[in-house]
HTML snippet that shows the backbone in 3Dmol.js (N, CA, C, O; Angstrom):
<script src="https://3Dmol.org/build/3Dmol-min.js"></script>
<div id="view" style="width:600px;height:400px;position:relative"></div>
<script>
const pdb = `
ATOM      1  N   UNK A   1      83.032  93.453 110.691  1.00  0.00           N
ATOM      2  CA  UNK A   1      83.359  94.568 109.801  1.00  0.00           C
ATOM      3  C   UNK A   1      84.320  94.085 108.727  1.00  0.00           C
ATOM      4  O   UNK A   1      85.254  93.335 109.010  1.00  0.00           O
ATOM      5  N   UNK A   2      84.091  94.511 107.509  1.00  0.00           N
ATOM      6  CA  UNK A   2      84.951  94.094 106.407  1.00  0.00           C
ATOM      7  C   UNK A   2      86.179  94.979 106.319  1.00  0.00           C
ATOM      8  O   UNK A   2      86.158  96.141 106.727  1.00  0.00           O
ATOM      9  N   UNK A   3      87.236  94.419 105.786  1.00  0.00           N
ATOM     10  CA  UNK A   3      88.464  95.191 105.599  1.00  0.00           C
ATOM     11  C   UNK A   3      88.409  96.027 104.325  1.00  0.00           C
ATOM     12  O   UNK A   3      89.157  96.993 104.177  1.00  0.00           O
ATOM     13  N   UNK A   4      87.526  95.654 103.414  1.00  0.00           N
ATOM     14  CA  UNK A   4      87.332  96.402 102.173  1.00  0.00           C
ATOM     15  C   UNK A   4      85.976  97.095 102.285  1.00  0.00           C
ATOM     16  O   UNK A   4      84.935  96.439 102.330  1.00  0.00           O
ATOM     17  N   UNK A   5      85.999  98.397 102.328  1.00  0.00           N
ATOM     18  CA  UNK A   5      84.744  99.133 102.479  1.00  0.00           C
ATOM     19  C   UNK A   5      84.020  99.270 101.142  1.00  0.00           C
ATOM     20  O   UNK A   5      84.614  99.110 100.075  1.00  0.00           O
ATOM     21  N   UNK A   6      82.759  99.563 101.223  1.00  0.00           N
ATOM     22  CA  UNK A   6      81.963  99.770 100.014  1.00  0.00           C
ATOM     23  C   UNK A   6      82.496 100.973  99.241  1.00  0.00           C
ATOM     24  O   UNK A   6      82.504 100.969  98.010  1.00  0.00           O
ATOM     25  N   UNK A   7      82.942 102.005  99.962  1.00  0.00           N
ATOM     26  CA  UNK A   7      83.502 103.174  99.289  1.00  0.00           C
ATOM     27  C   UNK A   7      84.769 102.820  98.524  1.00  0.00           C
ATOM     28  O   UNK A   7      85.005 103.346  97.436  1.00  0.00           O
ATOM     29  N   UNK A   8      85.586 101.934  99.084  1.00  0.00           N
ATOM     30  CA  UNK A   8      86.798 101.509  98.380  1.00  0.00           C
ATOM     31  C   UNK A   8      86.453 100.716  97.125  1.00  0.00           C
ATOM     32  O   UNK A   8      87.095 100.880  96.087  1.00  0.00           O
ATOM     33  N   UNK A   9      85.446  99.863  97.218  1.00  0.00           N
ATOM     34  CA  UNK A   9      84.995  99.101  96.051  1.00  0.00           C
ATOM     35  C   UNK A   9      84.500 100.059  94.973  1.00  0.00           C
ATOM     36  O   UNK A   9      84.834  99.903  93.798  1.00  0.00           O
ATOM     37  N   UNK A  10      83.714 101.037  95.365  1.00  0.00           N
ATOM     38  CA  UNK A  10      83.207 102.018  94.394  1.00  0.00           C
ATOM     39  C   UNK A  10      84.354 102.803  93.766  1.00  0.00           C
ATOM     40  O   UNK A  10      84.331 103.085  92.568  1.00  0.00           O
ATOM     41  N   UNK A  11      85.356 103.157  94.568  1.00  0.00           N
ATOM     42  CA  UNK A  11      86.497 103.913  94.062  1.00  0.00           C
ATOM     43  C   UNK A  11      87.262 103.099  93.015  1.00  0.00           C
ATOM     44  O   UNK A  11      87.602 103.615  91.950  1.00  0.00           O
ATOM     45  N   UNK A  12      87.530 101.836  93.320  1.00  0.00           N
ATOM     46  CA  UNK A  12      88.243 100.973  92.366  1.00  0.00           C
ATOM     47  C   UNK A  12      87.393 100.756  91.116  1.00  0.00           C
ATOM     48  O   UNK A  12      87.923 100.758  90.005  1.00  0.00           O
ATOM     49  N   UNK A  13      86.096 100.569  91.280  1.00  0.00           N
ATOM     50  CA  UNK A  13      85.212 100.404  90.130  1.00  0.00           C
ATOM     51  C   UNK A  13      85.246 101.651  89.253  1.00  0.00           C
ATOM     52  O   UNK A  13      85.251 101.555  88.026  1.00  0.00           O
ATOM     53  N   UNK A  14      85.269 102.813  89.884  1.00  0.00           N
ATOM     54  CA  UNK A  14      85.344 104.068  89.131  1.00  0.00           C
ATOM     55  C   UNK A  14      86.672 104.158  88.365  1.00  0.00           C
ATOM     56  O   UNK A  14      86.692 104.576  87.207  1.00  0.00           O
ATOM     57  N   UNK A  15      87.771 103.770  89.006  1.00  0.00           N
ATOM     58  CA  UNK A  15      89.069 103.795  88.332  1.00  0.00           C
ATOM     59  C   UNK A  15      89.090 102.850  87.135  1.00  0.00           C
ATOM     60  O   UNK A  15      89.733 103.123  86.121  1.00  0.00           O
ATOM     61  N   UNK A  16      88.369 101.727  87.270  1.00  0.00           N
ATOM     62  CA  UNK A  16      88.295 100.746  86.189  1.00  0.00           C
ATOM     63  C   UNK A  16      87.195 101.082  85.188  1.00  0.00           C
ATOM     64  O   UNK A  16      86.958 100.332  84.241  1.00  0.00           O
ATOM     65  N   UNK A  17      86.534 102.201  85.400  1.00  0.00           N
ATOM     66  CA  UNK A  17      85.438 102.652  84.534  1.00  0.00           C
ATOM     67  C   UNK A  17      84.305 101.625  84.487  1.00  0.00           C
ATOM     68  O   UNK A  17      83.734 101.355  83.430  1.00  0.00           O
ATOM     69  N   UNK A  18      83.989 101.052  85.675  1.00  0.00           N
ATOM     70  CA  UNK A  18      82.897 100.098  85.789  1.00  0.00           C
ATOM     71  C   UNK A  18      81.733 100.761  86.508  1.00  0.00           C
ATOM     72  O   UNK A  18      81.916 101.415  87.535  1.00  0.00           O
ATOM     73  N   UNK A  19      80.551 100.590  85.969  1.00  0.00           N
ATOM     74  CA  UNK A  19      79.350 101.097  86.631  1.00  0.00           C
ATOM     75  C   UNK A  19      78.782  99.967  87.477  1.00  0.00           C
ATOM     76  O   UNK A  19      78.392  98.925  86.949  1.00  0.00           O
ATOM     77  N   UNK A  20      78.735 100.174  88.797  1.00  0.00           N
ATOM     78  CA  UNK A  20      78.191  99.146  89.675  1.00  0.00           C
ATOM     79  C   UNK A  20      77.093  99.758  90.545  1.00  0.00           C
ATOM     80  O   UNK A  20      77.113 100.946  90.869  1.00  0.00           O
ATOM     81  N   UNK A  21      76.147  98.914  90.908  1.00  0.00           N
ATOM     82  CA  UNK A  21      75.047  99.368  91.761  1.00  0.00           C
ATOM     83  C   UNK A  21      75.481  99.279  93.219  1.00  0.00           C
ATOM     84  O   UNK A  21      76.534  98.729  93.541  1.00  0.00           O
ATOM     85  N   UNK A  22      74.658  99.822  94.078  1.00  0.00           N
ATOM     86  CA  UNK A  22      74.917  99.757  95.523  1.00  0.00           C
ATOM     87  C   UNK A  22      74.962  98.301  95.994  1.00  0.00           C
ATOM     88  O   UNK A  22      75.802  97.932  96.814  1.00  0.00           O
ATOM     89  N   UNK A  23      74.050  97.481  95.467  1.00  0.00           N
ATOM     90  CA  UNK A  23      74.007  96.064  95.849  1.00  0.00           C
ATOM     91  C   UNK A  23      75.260  95.337  95.376  1.00  0.00           C
ATOM     92  O   UNK A  23      75.803  94.504  96.101  1.00  0.00           O
ATOM     93  N   UNK A  24      75.720  95.644  94.171  1.00  0.00           N
ATOM     94  CA  UNK A  24      76.929  95.007  93.649  1.00  0.00           C
ATOM     95  C   UNK A  24      78.152  95.408  94.480  1.00  0.00           C
ATOM     96  O   UNK A  24      79.020  94.578  94.753  1.00  0.00           O
ATOM     97  N   UNK A  25      78.216  96.675  94.877  1.00  0.00           N
ATOM     98  CA  UNK A  25      79.335  97.136  95.697  1.00  0.00           C
ATOM     99  C   UNK A  25      79.338  96.416  97.040  1.00  0.00           C
ATOM    100  O   UNK A  25      80.397  96.032  97.536  1.00  0.00           O
ATOM    101  N   UNK A  26      78.168  96.231  97.628  1.00  0.00           N
ATOM    102  CA  UNK A  26      78.048  95.503  98.903  1.00  0.00           C
ATOM    103  C   UNK A  26      78.520  94.060  98.744  1.00  0.00           C
ATOM    104  O   UNK A  26      79.288  93.554  99.562  1.00  0.00           O
ATOM    105  N   UNK A  27      78.051  93.405  97.682  1.00  0.00           N
ATOM    106  CA  UNK A  27      78.405  92.004  97.448  1.00  0.00           C
ATOM    107  C   UNK A  27      79.911  91.866  97.186  1.00  0.00           C
ATOM    108  O   UNK A  27      80.553  90.964  97.723  1.00  0.00           O
ATOM    109  N   UNK A  28      80.472  92.757  96.363  1.00  0.00           N
ATOM    110  CA  UNK A  28      81.901  92.702  96.056  1.00  0.00           C
ATOM    111  C   UNK A  28      82.744  92.963  97.295  1.00  0.00           C
ATOM    112  O   UNK A  28      83.809  92.367  97.462  1.00  0.00           O
ATOM    113  N   UNK A  29      82.278  93.838  98.152  1.00  0.00           N
ATOM    114  CA  UNK A  29      82.990  94.117  99.398  1.00  0.00           C
ATOM    115  C   UNK A  29      83.077  92.853 100.243  1.00  0.00           C
ATOM    116  O   UNK A  29      84.133  92.552 100.799  1.00  0.00           O
ATOM    117  N   UNK A  30      81.994  92.121 100.342  1.00  0.00           N
ATOM    118  CA  UNK A  30      81.972  90.874 101.113  1.00  0.00           C
ATOM    119  C   UNK A  30      82.848  89.810 100.459  1.00  0.00           C
ATOM    120  O   UNK A  30      83.576  89.093 101.145  1.00  0.00           O
ATOM    121  N   UNK A  31      82.775  89.710  99.130  1.00  0.00           N
ATOM    122  CA  UNK A  31      83.569  88.704  98.424  1.00  0.00           C
ATOM    123  C   UNK A  31      85.068  88.994  98.548  1.00  0.00           C
ATOM    124  O   UNK A  31      85.860  88.081  98.780  1.00  0.00           O
ATOM    125  N   UNK A  32      85.450  90.246  98.396  1.00  0.00           N
ATOM    126  CA  UNK A  32      86.862  90.600  98.530  1.00  0.00           C
ATOM    127  C   UNK A  32      87.361  90.364  99.953  1.00  0.00           C
ATOM    128  O   UNK A  32      88.501  89.945 100.151  1.00  0.00           O
ATOM    129  N   UNK A  33      86.519  90.628 100.931  1.00  0.00           N
ATOM    130  CA  UNK A  33      86.883  90.359 102.318  1.00  0.00           C
ATOM    131  C   UNK A  33      87.106  88.868 102.534  1.00  0.00           C
ATOM    132  O   UNK A  33      88.025  88.478 103.254  1.00  0.00           O
ATOM    133  N   UNK A  34      86.276  88.030 101.920  1.00  0.00           N
ATOM    134  CA  UNK A  34      86.442  86.579 102.034  1.00  0.00           C
ATOM    135  C   UNK A  34      87.748  86.127 101.386  1.00  0.00           C
ATOM    136  O   UNK A  34      88.419  85.231 101.899  1.00  0.00           O
ATOM    137  N   UNK A  35      88.107  86.737 100.273  1.00  0.00           N
ATOM    138  CA  UNK A  35      89.363  86.402  99.603  1.00  0.00           C
ATOM    139  C   UNK A  35      90.546  86.774 100.478  1.00  0.00           C
ATOM    140  O   UNK A  35      91.495  85.999 100.597  1.00  0.00           O
ATOM    141  N   UNK A  36      90.503  87.944 101.089  1.00  0.00           N
ATOM    142  CA  UNK A  36      91.586  88.382 101.973  1.00  0.00           C
ATOM    143  C   UNK A  36      91.695  87.456 103.184  1.00  0.00           C
ATOM    144  O   UNK A  36      92.798  87.093 103.593  1.00  0.00           O
ATOM    145  N   UNK A  37      90.562  87.080 103.750  1.00  0.00           N
ATOM    146  CA  UNK A  37      90.555  86.162 104.896  1.00  0.00           C
ATOM    147  C   UNK A  37      91.202  84.838 104.518  1.00  0.00           C
ATOM    148  O   UNK A  37      91.993  84.289 105.285  1.00  0.00           O
ATOM    149  N   UNK A  38      90.870  84.327 103.347  1.00  0.00           N
ATOM    150  CA  UNK A  38      91.455  83.069 102.886  1.00  0.00           C
ATOM    151  C   UNK A  38      92.965  83.226 102.685  1.00  0.00           C
ATOM    152  O   UNK A  38      93.733  82.356 103.094  1.00  0.00           O
ATOM    153  N   UNK A  39      93.395  84.317 102.064  1.00  0.00           N
ATOM    154  CA  UNK A  39      94.812  84.538 101.803  1.00  0.00           C
ATOM    155  C   UNK A  39      95.598  84.734 103.097  1.00  0.00           C
ATOM    156  O   UNK A  39      96.780  84.396 103.152  1.00  0.00           O
ATOM    157  N   UNK A  40      94.966  85.272 104.134  1.00  0.00           N
ATOM    158  CA  UNK A  40      95.653  85.483 105.408  1.00  0.00           C
ATOM    159  C   UNK A  40      96.035  84.176 106.086  1.00  0.00           C
ATOM    160  O   UNK A  40      96.895  84.168 106.967  1.00  0.00           O
ATOM    161  N   UNK A  41      95.417  83.082 105.694  1.00  0.00           N
ATOM    162  CA  UNK A  41      95.786  81.778 106.240  1.00  0.00           C
ATOM    163  C   UNK A  41      97.244  81.448 105.932  1.00  0.00           C
ATOM    164  O   UNK A  41      97.885  80.704 106.674  1.00  0.00           O
ATOM    165  N   UNK A  42      97.762  81.995 104.850  1.00  0.00           N
ATOM    166  CA  UNK A  42      99.161  81.748 104.487  1.00  0.00           C
ATOM    167  C   UNK A  42     100.114  82.319 105.533  1.00  0.00           C
ATOM    168  O   UNK A  42     101.230  81.823 105.685  1.00  0.00           O
ATOM    169  N   UNK A  43      99.688  83.358 106.257  1.00  0.00           N
ATOM    170  CA  UNK A  43     100.532  83.942 107.302  1.00  0.00           C
ATOM    171  C   UNK A  43     100.742  82.984 108.470  1.00  0.00           C
ATOM    172  O   UNK A  43     101.676  83.161 109.251  1.00  0.00           O
ATOM    173  N   UNK A  44      99.890  81.979 108.599  1.00  0.00           N
ATOM    174  CA  UNK A  44     100.008  81.028 109.694  1.00  0.00           C
ATOM    175  C   UNK A  44     101.064  79.961 109.433  1.00  0.00           C
ATOM    176  O   UNK A  44     101.462  79.245 110.351  1.00  0.00           O
ATOM    177  N   UNK A  45     101.519  79.852 108.187  1.00  0.00           N
ATOM    178  CA  UNK A  45     102.509  78.832 107.842  1.00  0.00           C
ATOM    179  C   UNK A  45     103.899  79.237 108.323  1.00  0.00           C
ATOM    180  O   UNK A  45     104.271  80.409 108.282  1.00  0.00           O
ATOM    181  N   UNK A  46     104.659  78.236 108.782  1.00  0.00           N
ATOM    182  CA  UNK A  46     106.041  78.461 109.184  1.00  0.00           C
ATOM    183  C   UNK A  46     106.919  78.344 107.936  1.00  0.00           C
ATOM    184  O   UNK A  46     107.136  77.245 107.426  1.00  0.00           O
ATOM    185  N   UNK A  47     107.411  79.456 107.460  1.00  0.00           N
ATOM    186  CA  UNK A  47     108.230  79.461 106.245  1.00  0.00           C
ATOM    187  C   UNK A  47     109.676  79.853 106.527  1.00  0.00           C
ATOM    188  O   UNK A  47     110.399  80.260 105.618  1.00  0.00           O
ATOM    189  N   UNK A  48     110.099  79.732 107.788  1.00  0.00           N
ATOM    190  CA  UNK A  48     111.461  80.142 108.153  1.00  0.00           C
ATOM    191  C   UNK A  48     112.525  79.367 107.391  1.00  0.00           C
ATOM    192  O   UNK A  48     113.531  79.945 106.981  1.00  0.00           O
ATOM    193  N   UNK A  49     112.322  78.066 107.192  1.00  0.00           N
ATOM    194  CA  UNK A  49     113.342  77.239 106.531  1.00  0.00           C
ATOM    195  C   UNK A  49     113.012  76.954 105.073  1.00  0.00           C
ATOM    196  O   UNK A  49     113.567  76.031 104.477  1.00  0.00           O
ATOM    197  N   UNK A  50     112.126  77.730 104.509  1.00  0.00           N
ATOM    198  CA  UNK A  50     111.746  77.532 103.111  1.00  0.00           C
ATOM    199  C   UNK A  50     112.499  78.542 102.256  1.00  0.00           C
ATOM    200  O   UNK A  50     112.405  79.753 102.458  1.00  0.00           O
ATOM    201  N   UNK A  51     113.250  78.008 101.295  1.00  0.00           N
ATOM    202  CA  UNK A  51     114.031  78.876 100.422  1.00  0.00           C
ATOM    203  C   UNK A  51     113.112  79.513  99.373  1.00  0.00           C
ATOM    204  O   UNK A  51     112.278  78.822  98.787  1.00  0.00           O
ATOM    205  N   UNK A  52     113.254  80.813  99.132  1.00  0.00           N
ATOM    206  CA  UNK A  52     112.406  81.466  98.126  1.00  0.00           C
ATOM    207  C   UNK A  52     112.658  80.874  96.738  1.00  0.00           C
ATOM    208  O   UNK A  52     113.796  80.588  96.366  1.00  0.00           O
ATOM    209  N   UNK A  53     111.584  80.699  95.992  1.00  0.00           N
ATOM    210  CA  UNK A  53     111.689  80.169  94.637  1.00  0.00           C
ATOM    211  C   UNK A  53     110.751  80.952  93.728  1.00  0.00           C
ATOM    212  O   UNK A  53     109.820  81.614  94.186  1.00  0.00           O
ATOM    213  N   UNK A  54     111.015  80.861  92.447  1.00  0.00           N
ATOM    214  CA  UNK A  54     110.112  81.489  91.491  1.00  0.00           C
ATOM    215  C   UNK A  54     109.139  80.471  90.909  1.00  0.00           C
ATOM    216  O   UNK A  54     108.150  80.829  90.268  1.00  0.00           O
ATOM    217  N   UNK A  55     109.442  79.175  91.146  1.00  0.00           N
ATOM    218  CA  UNK A  55     108.595  78.110  90.641  1.00  0.00           C
ATOM    219  C   UNK A  55     108.742  76.906  91.555  1.00  0.00           C
ATOM    220  O   UNK A  55     109.818  76.676  92.107  1.00  0.00           O
ATOM    221  N   UNK A  56     107.681  76.140  91.721  1.00  0.00           N
ATOM    222  CA  UNK A  56     107.733  75.007  92.638  1.00  0.00           C
ATOM    223  C   UNK A  56     108.563  73.852  92.098  1.00  0.00           C
ATOM    224  O   UNK A  56     109.066  73.040  92.875  1.00  0.00           O
ATOM    225  N   UNK A  57     108.714  73.765  90.791  1.00  0.00           N
ATOM    226  CA  UNK A  57     109.518  72.711  90.179  1.00  0.00           C
ATOM    227  C   UNK A  57     110.840  73.285  89.690  1.00  0.00           C
ATOM    228  O   UNK A  57     110.935  74.463  89.346  1.00  0.00           O
ATOM    229  N   UNK A  58     111.858  72.429  89.665  1.00  0.00           N
ATOM    230  CA  UNK A  58     113.151  72.861  89.146  1.00  0.00           C
ATOM    231  C   UNK A  58     113.042  72.958  87.627  1.00  0.00           C
ATOM    232  O   UNK A  58     113.043  71.945  86.928  1.00  0.00           O
ATOM    233  N   UNK A  59     112.948  74.180  87.132  1.00  0.00           N
ATOM    234  CA  UNK A  59     112.734  74.385  85.697  1.00  0.00           C
ATOM    235  C   UNK A  59     114.043  74.735  85.003  1.00  0.00           C
ATOM    236  O   UNK A  59     114.897  75.434  85.548  1.00  0.00           O
ATOM    237  N   UNK A  60     114.168  74.232  83.804  1.00  0.00           N
ATOM    238  CA  UNK A  60     115.316  74.575  82.966  1.00  0.00           C
ATOM    239  C   UNK A  60     114.776  75.234  81.702  1.00  0.00           C
ATOM    240  O   UNK A  60     113.608  75.064  81.354  1.00  0.00           O
ATOM    241  N   UNK A  61     115.622  75.974  81.030  1.00  0.00           N
ATOM    242  CA  UNK A  61     115.208  76.627  79.795  1.00  0.00           C
ATOM    243  C   UNK A  61     114.866  75.555  78.765  1.00  0.00           C
ATOM    244  O   UNK A  61     115.725  74.770  78.363  1.00  0.00           O
ATOM    245  N   UNK A  62     113.610  75.531  78.346  1.00  0.00           N
ATOM    246  CA  UNK A  62     113.170  74.527  77.397  1.00  0.00           C
ATOM    247  C   UNK A  62     113.015  75.109  75.987  1.00  0.00           C
ATOM    248  O   UNK A  62     112.482  74.454  75.092  1.00  0.00           O
ATOM    249  N   UNK A  63     113.478  76.319  75.807  1.00  0.00           N
ATOM    250  CA  UNK A  63     113.354  76.968  74.509  1.00  0.00           C
ATOM    251  C   UNK A  63     114.485  76.531  73.577  1.00  0.00           C
ATOM    252  O   UNK A  63     115.580  76.200  74.032  1.00  0.00           O
ATOM    253  N   UNK A  64     114.219  76.533  72.307  1.00  0.00           N
ATOM    254  CA  UNK A  64     115.246  76.212  71.329  1.00  0.00           C
ATOM    255  C   UNK A  64     116.177  77.409  71.168  1.00  0.00           C
ATOM    256  O   UNK A  64     115.859  78.516  71.601  1.00  0.00           O
ATOM    257  N   UNK A  65     117.296  77.184  70.560  1.00  0.00           N
ATOM    258  CA  UNK A  65     118.204  78.296  70.291  1.00  0.00           C
ATOM    259  C   UNK A  65     117.542  79.260  69.319  1.00  0.00           C
ATOM    260  O   UNK A  65     116.771  78.852  68.451  1.00  0.00           O
ATOM    261  N   UNK A  66     117.846  80.520  69.472  1.00  0.00           N
ATOM    262  CA  UNK A  66     117.287  81.535  68.597  1.00  0.00           C
ATOM    263  C   UNK A  66     118.170  81.634  67.356  1.00  0.00           C
ATOM    264  O   UNK A  66     119.136  82.396  67.312  1.00  0.00           O
ATOM    265  N   UNK A  67     117.806  80.838  66.349  1.00  0.00           N
ATOM    266  CA  UNK A  67     118.588  80.784  65.121  1.00  0.00           C
ATOM    267  C   UNK A  67     117.723  81.353  64.000  1.00  0.00           C
ATOM    268  O   UNK A  67     116.606  80.885  63.783  1.00  0.00           O
ATOM    269  N   UNK A  68     118.225  82.350  63.292  1.00  0.00           N
ATOM    270  CA  UNK A  68     117.418  82.911  62.197  1.00  0.00           C
ATOM    271  C   UNK A  68     117.222  81.892  61.079  1.00  0.00           C
ATOM    272  O   UNK A  68     118.142  81.164  60.705  1.00  0.00           O
ATOM    273  N   UNK A  69     115.999  81.863  60.559  1.00  0.00           N
ATOM    274  CA  UNK A  69     115.666  80.977  59.448  1.00  0.00           C
ATOM    275  C   UNK A  69     114.912  81.800  58.419  1.00  0.00           C
ATOM    276  O   UNK A  69     114.293  82.807  58.762  1.00  0.00           O
ATOM    277  N   UNK A  70     114.959  81.384  57.168  1.00  0.00           N
ATOM    278  CA  UNK A  70     114.229  82.138  56.144  1.00  0.00           C
ATOM    279  C   UNK A  70     112.727  82.084  56.397  1.00  0.00           C
ATOM    280  O   UNK A  70     112.193  81.059  56.823  1.00  0.00           O
ATOM    281  N   UNK A  71     112.055  83.198  56.129  1.00  0.00           N
ATOM    282  CA  UNK A  71     110.614  83.263  56.297  1.00  0.00           C
ATOM    283  C   UNK A  71     109.892  82.753  55.067  1.00  0.00           C
ATOM    284  O   UNK A  71     110.505  82.229  54.138  1.00  0.00           O
ATOM    285  N   UNK A  72     108.582  82.913  55.077  1.00  0.00           N
ATOM    286  CA  UNK A  72     107.782  82.493  53.934  1.00  0.00           C
ATOM    287  C   UNK A  72     108.034  83.419  52.751  1.00  0.00           C
ATOM    288  O   UNK A  72     108.350  84.594  52.935  1.00  0.00           O
ATOM    289  N   UNK A  73     107.895  82.898  51.551  1.00  0.00           N
ATOM    290  CA  UNK A  73     108.003  83.771  50.375  1.00  0.00           C
ATOM    291  C   UNK A  73     106.878  84.815  50.392  1.00  0.00           C
ATOM    292  O   UNK A  73     105.762  84.526  50.826  1.00  0.00           O
ATOM    293  N   UNK A  74     107.178  86.017  49.921  1.00  0.00           N
ATOM    294  CA  UNK A  74     106.215  87.118  49.946  1.00  0.00           C
ATOM    295  C   UNK A  74     104.943  86.736  49.197  1.00  0.00           C
ATOM    296  O   UNK A  74     103.844  87.069  49.639  1.00  0.00           O
ATOM    297  N   UNK A  75     105.078  86.050  48.082  1.00  0.00           N
ATOM    298  CA  UNK A  75     103.895  85.677  47.300  1.00  0.00           C
ATOM    299  C   UNK A  75     102.956  84.788  48.111  1.00  0.00           C
ATOM    300  O   UNK A  75     101.735  84.927  48.025  1.00  0.00           O
ATOM    301  N   UNK A  76     103.523  83.877  48.898  1.00  0.00           N
ATOM    302  CA  UNK A  76     102.702  82.976  49.700  1.00  0.00           C
ATOM    303  C   UNK A  76     102.006  83.730  50.835  1.00  0.00           C
ATOM    304  O   UNK A  76     100.850  83.447  51.152  1.00  0.00           O
ATOM    305  N   UNK A  77     102.697  84.678  51.440  1.00  0.00           N
ATOM    306  CA  UNK A  77     102.106  85.482  52.511  1.00  0.00           C
ATOM    307  C   UNK A  77     100.959  86.314  51.955  1.00  0.00           C
ATOM    308  O   UNK A  77      99.898  86.397  52.575  1.00  0.00           O
ATOM    309  N   UNK A  78     101.156  86.922  50.806  1.00  0.00           N
ATOM    310  CA  UNK A  78     100.138  87.794  50.225  1.00  0.00           C
ATOM    311  C   UNK A  78      98.892  87.040  49.771  1.00  0.00           C
ATOM    312  O   UNK A  78      97.843  87.651  49.568  1.00  0.00           O
ATOM    313  N   UNK A  79      98.992  85.718  49.609  1.00  0.00           N
ATOM    314  CA  UNK A  79      97.808  84.921  49.260  1.00  0.00           C
ATOM    315  C   UNK A  79      96.747  85.017  50.358  1.00  0.00           C
ATOM    316  O   UNK A  79      95.550  84.955  50.075  1.00  0.00           O
ATOM    317  N   UNK A  80      97.187  85.169  51.608  1.00  0.00           N
ATOM    318  CA  UNK A  80      96.258  85.228  52.738  1.00  0.00           C
ATOM    319  C   UNK A  80      95.815  86.650  53.073  1.00  0.00           C
ATOM    320  O   UNK A  80      94.925  86.838  53.902  1.00  0.00           O
ATOM    321  N   UNK A  81      96.416  87.640  52.446  1.00  0.00           N
ATOM    322  CA  UNK A  81      96.076  89.029  52.749  1.00  0.00           C
ATOM    323  C   UNK A  81      94.819  89.430  51.973  1.00  0.00           C
ATOM    324  O   UNK A  81      94.728  89.170  50.773  1.00  0.00           O
ATOM    325  N   UNK A  82      93.853  90.059  52.643  1.00  0.00           N
ATOM    326  CA  UNK A  82      92.639  90.458  51.942  1.00  0.00           C
ATOM    327  C   UNK A  82      92.898  91.534  50.894  1.00  0.00           C
ATOM    328  O   UNK A  82      92.195  91.599  49.885  1.00  0.00           O
ATOM    329  N   UNK A  83      93.904  92.381  51.125  1.00  0.00           N
ATOM    330  CA  UNK A  83      94.217  93.446  50.173  1.00  0.00           C
ATOM    331  C   UNK A  83      95.712  93.716  50.228  1.00  0.00           C
ATOM    332  O   UNK A  83      96.289  93.849  51.308  1.00  0.00           O
ATOM    333  N   UNK A  84      96.330  93.796  49.066  1.00  0.00           N
ATOM    334  CA  UNK A  84      97.769  94.080  49.027  1.00  0.00           C
ATOM    335  C   UNK A  84      98.120  94.852  47.768  1.00  0.00           C
ATOM    336  O   UNK A  84      97.381  94.853  46.783  1.00  0.00           O
ATOM    337  N   UNK A  85      99.275  95.511  47.831  1.00  0.00           N
ATOM    338  CA  UNK A  85      99.737  96.334  46.712  1.00  0.00           C
ATOM    339  C   UNK A  85     101.254  96.461  46.794  1.00  0.00           C
ATOM    340  O   UNK A  85     101.791  96.738  47.867  1.00  0.00           O
ATOM    341  N   UNK A  86     101.945  96.265  45.690  1.00  0.00           N
ATOM    342  CA  UNK A  86     103.407  96.387  45.595  1.00  0.00           C
ATOM    343  C   UNK A  86     104.132  95.557  46.662  1.00  0.00           C
ATOM    344  O   UNK A  86     105.109  96.020  47.251  1.00  0.00           O
ATOM    345  N   UNK A  87     103.651  94.327  46.909  1.00  0.00           N
ATOM    346  CA  UNK A  87     104.305  93.445  47.865  1.00  0.00           C
ATOM    347  C   UNK A  87     104.067  93.813  49.319  1.00  0.00           C
ATOM    348  O   UNK A  87     104.746  93.288  50.202  1.00  0.00           O
ATOM    349  N   UNK A  88     103.116  94.705  49.593  1.00  0.00           N
ATOM    350  CA  UNK A  88     102.807  95.133  50.955  1.00  0.00           C
ATOM    351  C   UNK A  88     101.339  94.824  51.256  1.00  0.00           C
ATOM    352  O   UNK A  88     100.487  94.908  50.372  1.00  0.00           O
ATOM    353  N   UNK A  89     101.054  94.472  52.495  1.00  0.00           N
ATOM    354  CA  UNK A  89      99.675  94.242  52.906  1.00  0.00           C
ATOM    355  C   UNK A  89      99.039  95.597  53.202  1.00  0.00           C
ATOM    356  O   UNK A  89      99.582  96.391  53.972  1.00  0.00           O
ATOM    357  N   UNK A  90      97.892  95.856  52.590  1.00  0.00           N
ATOM    358  CA  UNK A  90      97.193  97.124  52.808  1.00  0.00           C
ATOM    359  C   UNK A  90      96.227  96.967  53.974  1.00  0.00           C
ATOM    360  O   UNK A  90      95.474  95.997  54.064  1.00  0.00           O
ATOM    361  N   UNK A  91      96.275  97.951  54.862  1.00  0.00           N
ATOM    362  CA  UNK A  91      95.371  97.974  56.019  1.00  0.00           C
ATOM    363  C   UNK A  91      94.690  99.336  56.066  1.00  0.00           C
ATOM    364  O   UNK A  91      95.199 100.295  55.486  1.00  0.00           O
ATOM    365  N   UNK A  92      93.547  99.442  56.746  1.00  0.00           N
ATOM    366  CA  UNK A  92      92.877 100.734  56.830  1.00  0.00           C
ATOM    367  C   UNK A  92      93.752 101.749  57.575  1.00  0.00           C
ATOM    368  O   UNK A  92      94.440 101.406  58.537  1.00  0.00           O
ATOM    369  N   UNK A  93      93.713 102.977  57.122  1.00  0.00           N
ATOM    370  CA  UNK A  93      94.469 104.062  57.784  1.00  0.00           C
ATOM    371  C   UNK A  93      93.868 104.331  59.151  1.00  0.00           C
ATOM    372  O   UNK A  93      92.648 104.367  59.312  1.00  0.00           O
ATOM    373  N   UNK A  94      94.746 104.521  60.145  1.00  0.00           N
ATOM    374  CA  UNK A  94      94.262 104.843  61.486  1.00  0.00           C
ATOM    375  C   UNK A  94      94.684 106.251  61.915  1.00  0.00           C
ATOM    376  O   UNK A  94      94.209 106.755  62.933  1.00  0.00           O
ATOM    377  N   UNK A  95      95.556 106.875  61.163  1.00  0.00           N
ATOM    378  CA  UNK A  95      95.994 108.236  61.458  1.00  0.00           C
ATOM    379  C   UNK A  95      95.564 109.115  60.300  1.00  0.00           C
ATOM    380  O   UNK A  95      95.768 108.782  59.132  1.00  0.00           O
ATOM    381  N   UNK A  96      94.972 110.225  60.642  1.00  0.00           N
ATOM    382  CA  UNK A  96      94.502 111.143  59.584  1.00  0.00           C
ATOM    383  C   UNK A  96      95.653 111.900  58.967  1.00  0.00           C
ATOM    384  O   UNK A  96      95.446 112.712  58.065  1.00  0.00           O
TER     385      UNK A  96
END
`;
const viewer = $3Dmol.createViewer("view");
viewer.addModel(pdb, "pdb");
viewer.setStyle({}, {cartoon: {color: "spectrum"}});
viewer.zoomTo();
viewer.render();
</script>
């Protein structure tokens, strides 16, 4: 017996607005059950002496300092704009 029922697969598909057939729901139920079975193998590991981490490697901040710099000149930016007016890029209206 699978831990993920066909009805649960159909319910999630409905929430995601996906149309699936009966055969697809059956197949997905089996595939999801296989994924859960594989993931349950992690429960067999002894993790008592393992310290929780957010990353397997010791990571340091590799980002540069956030220093403001001048941007491109407006004329150069507008060269790439398909339509512009009064120094502004024109886009189609989305609100009536």
